[in-house]
LUMTI-125381 format. One record per residue: residue in one letter; x negated, y, z negated of N, C-alpha, C in turn. Coordinates in steps of 0.1 Angstrom, whole numbers, plus 2048, in hexadecimal, padded with zeros to 3 digits. Each point is the difference from the previous one (the first is absolute). Example, Ala and Ser with C-alpha at 12.3 -4.5 7.8 and 13.67 -1.06 7.14 Angstrom:
BEGIN
A77C7C77B280980C8007F780C800;S80480B8077F780B80080880B7F8;
***
This chain:
BEGIN
M653B523618037F780A7F780480E;V7FD7F68087FA80280C8087F880B;K80380880B8067F980B7F57FF80A;S7FE7F48057F57FD80980680180F;L7FC80A80880680180D7FA7F780A;A7F27FF7FF7F77F980A7FA7F37FA;G8007FE7F57F97F57F87F18047FF;G7F97F77F97F18037FE7FE8017F1;T7F48057FE7FC8017F280480E7F9;C8078007F580480C7F97F58037F5;R7FE80C7FF7F68047F480680D7FA;I8047FE7F480780B7F87F88047F4;V80180B7F97F88047F68077F87F4;N7F67FB7F68057FA7F58088067F9;L80B7FC7FC80D8087F87FB8007F2;W7F87F77FA7FD7FE7F37F17FF7FE;P7F780B8027F28007FF7FB7FD7F1;G7F77F97FF7FA7FB7F28087F57FB;R80A7FB8068077F67FA7F87F2800;D8007F77F77FA7F57FF8097F5808;Y7FD7FD80D8077F78078027F47FD;V7F67FA7F68007F37FB80C7FE7F8;F80180A7F580C8007F780B805804;Y80080980A80C807803801801810;P8047F68077FE7FE80F80A80A808;V7FC80280B80880980A8047F580B;Q80A7FF8058067F980B80480780C;V8007FB80B80680580C80B7F6805;R80C80480280A7F680480680580E;D8027F780780680280E8117FF7FD;L80680B80280E8027FE8097F9808;E7FA7FB80D8087F880A8047F37FB;N7F57FA7F98017F17FC7FE7FF7F2;Q7FD80A7F77FE8007F17F37F97FD;K7F87FE8097F47F87FD7F48097FB;T7F77FE7F77F58067FE7F5800809;V7F980A8037F880180B7F28007FA;D7F57F88057F38037FC7FB80F801;S7F98047F47FC80F8027F28007F8;K7F88098047F48017FA7FE80F7FB;I7F98017F47FE80C7F97F2804805;K7FD80B8087F38048047FE80F7FA;G7FA8007F57FE80E7FA80D8077FF;Y80380B80680B8087FC80B7FD80A;Q7FF7F480780A7FD80B8057F17FB;I80D7FF8068067F48008017FC80F;E7FB7F48058027FC80E8077F3802;F80880080A8087F480380680080F;K8017F58058057FE80F80E802800;T80480580B80F8018028057FB80D;K80E7FE8028067FB80D80780C804;P80080280E80A80A80780D7FF7FA;G80680B7FB80F8017FE8027FC7F1;H7F77FB7F88017FC7F47FD80B7F6;T8098007F47FE80A7F57FA7F97F4;Y7F68087FB7F87FB7F48018097F3;V8017F97F57FF8087F47F47FC7F8;V7F980A7FA7F47FE7F88058027F2;E8007F67F78078027F37F87F97F6;R8048027F27FA7F97F58097F47FF;P7FC7F47FF8097F57FD8098007F5;E7FC8087F580A8037F5809809802;K7FF80980A80A80B8048027FE80D;P8077F680580380080E80A80A806;L7FF80480D80A80880680E8007FB;E8067F57FE80E7FE7FD8028067F3;S7F68017F78038057F380280E7FF;F7FE80880B80280E7FF80D805805;S80480C7FC80F80380080380B80A;E7F680680580180B80A7F780180A;T80380280D7F880180B80180F807;I7F68068037FE80C8077FB80080D;L80580280B7FA7FD80D7F580B803;M80580C7FD7F880B80580580E7FA;T7F88057F980480D7F980080B809;P80780C7FF7FF80B80A7F28057FF;E7F88007F57F28047FF7F77F8809;M8027F38007F97F5808803804810;Q80C80380480480380D7FA80E804;R80180A7F87F880C8027F2800804;L7F87F67F87F47FF8027FB7F780B;G80B7F98077FD7F980C7FD7F27FD;L8027FD7F27FA7F17FD80C7F6805;G7FB7F48028097F48038097FD7F6;K8097F68038097FC7F67FC7F87F5;F8028047F47F97F97F480D7FA7F8;H7FC7F47F98087FA7F77FB8027F2;V8098077F77FB7FF7F280B7FC7F7;W7FC7F97F68097F87F77FE8077F1;K8088027FB8028047F18057F37F8;G7F97FE7F68057F37F97FF8037EF;
***
């Protein structure tokens, strides 16, 4: 998940490198309105526009966020390393 503080272009590392996006697409969804956002795959990055205050999820359409059963906001190890909040799902 990505929380946009100021809006603008978001670029994240492709979570599924080597994936054939024609047969197995990736989508970006705005959780504020549940709408799919236009995104582009550029090499090892997924790029999309954001709006201030909105939260986005990058997901596989066949395995949407709601299909996962557990969410971890931050592990103690992430906190020790000074990393930001992360969302991890186990499904």
